[in-house]
C-alpha positions as CSV (number, residue, x, y, z in Angstrom):
1,X,55.6,11.5,-23.0
2,X,53.4,13.3,-20.5
3,X,53.1,11.4,-17.1
4,X,49.7,10.2,-16.1
5,X,48.0,11.4,-12.9
6,X,49.6,9.9,-9.8
7,X,48.0,8.5,-6.6
8,X,51.2,9.4,-4.7
9,X,51.7,12.6,-2.6
10,X,54.2,14.0,-0.2
11,X,53.6,15.8,3.1
12,X,55.8,17.6,5.6
13,X,56.8,15.5,8.6
14,X,59.6,13.9,10.6
15,X,61.9,11.5,8.8
16,X,64.1,9.1,10.8
17,X,67.8,9.0,9.7
18,X,67.9,5.4,11.0
19,X,65.3,4.3,8.4
20,X,65.7,4.0,4.7
21,X,65.5,7.5,3.3
22,X,66.8,9.9,0.6
23,X,68.6,13.1,1.6
24,X,68.3,16.1,-0.8
25,X,71.0,18.7,-0.9
26,X,71.5,21.9,-2.9
27,X,74.7,23.2,-4.5
28,X,77.0,22.6,-7.5
29,X,79.6,19.9,-8.1
30,X,80.8,21.8,-11.1
31,X,81.5,25.2,-9.5
32,X,84.7,25.1,-7.4
33,X,83.6,28.3,-5.8
34,X,80.2,27.0,-4.6
35,X,81.5,25.4,-1.4
36,X,79.8,22.5,0.3
37,X,76.4,21.1,-0.6
38,X,73.7,22.3,1.8
39,X,71.3,19.6,3.2
40,X,67.7,20.7,2.5
41,X,65.4,17.8,3.1
42,X,65.0,14.1,4.0
43,X,62.4,11.9,2.3
44,X,60.9,8.7,3.7
45,X,60.0,5.6,1.9
46,X,56.2,6.0,1.2
47,X,53.6,4.4,3.4
48,X,50.2,4.0,1.7
49,X,51.4,6.2,-1.2
50,X,52.4,9.1,1.0
51,X,56.0,10.3,1.3
52,X,57.1,12.2,4.4
53,X,59.5,15.1,3.7
54,X,61.4,16.8,6.6
55,X,62.8,20.1,5.6
56,X,66.1,20.7,7.3
57,X,66.3,24.5,6.7
58,X,63.7,27.3,7.0
59,X,63.0,29.8,4.4
60,X,64.4,32.7,6.3
61,X,66.2,34.3,3.4
62,X,65.7,34.6,-0.4
63,X,68.5,32.1,-1.0
64,X,66.9,29.5,1.4
65,X,63.5,30.1,-0.2
66,X,65.1,29.5,-3.7
67,X,66.6,26.2,-2.5
68,X,63.4,25.0,-0.9
69,X,61.4,25.9,-3.9
70,X,63.8,24.0,-6.2
71,X,63.6,21.0,-4.0
72,X,59.7,21.1,-3.8
73,X,59.7,21.3,-7.6
74,X,61.8,18.1,-7.9
75,X,59.7,16.3,-5.2
76,X,56.6,17.0,-7.2
77,X,58.2,15.9,-10.4
78,X,60.0,12.7,-9.3
79,X,57.6,11.5,-6.6
80,X,54.2,12.7,-7.7
81,X,54.1,13.6,-11.4
82,X,56.6,11.2,-12.9
83,X,57.2,8.4,-10.5
84,X,54.3,6.0,-11.5
85,X,54.8,6.8,-15.1
86,X,58.5,6.0,-14.9
87,X,60.3,2.9,-16.2
88,X,59.8,1.4,-12.7
89,X,56.1,2.3,-12.2
90,X,57.2,2.9,-8.6
91,X,58.2,6.5,-7.5
92,X,60.4,5.2,-4.7
93,X,62.4,2.9,-7.0
94,X,62.6,5.7,-9.5
95,X,63.9,8.2,-6.9
96,X,66.6,5.7,-5.9
97,X,67.5,5.2,-9.6
98,X,67.6,9.0,-10.0
99,X,70.2,9.3,-7.2
100,X,72.6,7.6,-9.7
101,X,71.9,9.5,-12.8
102,X,74.0,12.2,-14.6
103,X,70.9,14.5,-14.3
104,X,71.4,14.3,-10.5
105,X,75.0,15.3,-10.8
106,X,74.6,18.3,-13.1
107,X,71.5,19.6,-11.3
108,X,71.8,22.0,-8.3
109,X,69.4,19.6,-6.4
110,X,71.2,16.4,-5.5
111,X,69.5,13.2,-4.2
112,X,71.4,10.6,-2.1
113,X,69.9,7.3,-1.0
114,X,70.6,5.9,2.5
115,X,69.8,2.3,3.5
116,X,68.1,1.5,6.8
117,X,70.7,1.5,9.6
118,X,73.0,4.0,7.9
119,X,75.1,5.7,10.6
120,X,75.4,9.5,11.1
121,X,78.1,10.9,8.8
122,X,77.9,7.9,6.4
123,X,77.8,8.8,2.7
124,X,74.6,8.1,0.8
125,X,74.6,6.3,-2.5
126,X,74.8,8.7,-5.4
127,X,76.8,9.4,-8.5
128,X,79.8,11.7,-8.1
129,X,81.9,13.7,-10.5
130,X,85.6,13.1,-10.0
131,X,87.9,15.6,-11.6
132,X,91.5,14.6,-12.3
133,X,94.0,17.1,-13.5
134,X,96.7,15.9,-15.9
135,X,99.7,17.5,-17.5
136,X,100.4,16.4,-21.1
137,X,103.9,16.0,-22.7
138,X,103.9,19.7,-23.6
139,X,103.2,20.8,-20.0
140,X,99.6,21.8,-20.8
141,X,97.2,21.2,-17.9
142,X,93.9,19.4,-18.7
143,X,91.0,18.3,-16.6
144,X,89.2,15.1,-17.1
145,X,85.8,14.3,-15.5
146,X,84.7,10.8,-14.5
147,X,81.2,9.9,-13.3
148,X,81.3,7.3,-10.6
149,X,78.0,5.3,-10.2
150,X,77.6,2.8,-7.3
151,X,75.9,-0.5,-8.0
152,X,72.5,-0.3,-6.4
153,X,70.0,-3.2,-6.7
154,X,66.4,-1.9,-6.7
């Protein structure tokens, strides 16, 4: 299904961490060599159908440019192109929902939702992959993955 034209848009601007927002990070949960996720941007709740996006890094290197471009592509898709055409008919509600999907986990671009009043260092709401290593009765090591999804009321 092709999404219909949207009346929403995003623009660059300051986003307060004290207000309800989404933080977007880049990295891989599935690659143990990837290190930590890198915070790329914060997104405000829309006002008059406009989202403010504060980019937290500059495109000073090819790697940073690649990360910013990937984030911009997802901002366009989830907030502008698909949001109103989603099951919620509301891009903000859909973005919060997306924070808790498997697609968010397995992508290199990760969305985390923060309630108003979240304190610095507090974890946002998002799904996580938890890997547990087990040893069977023959001594063979196996890894099991579990997807943890917090309960969010939209």
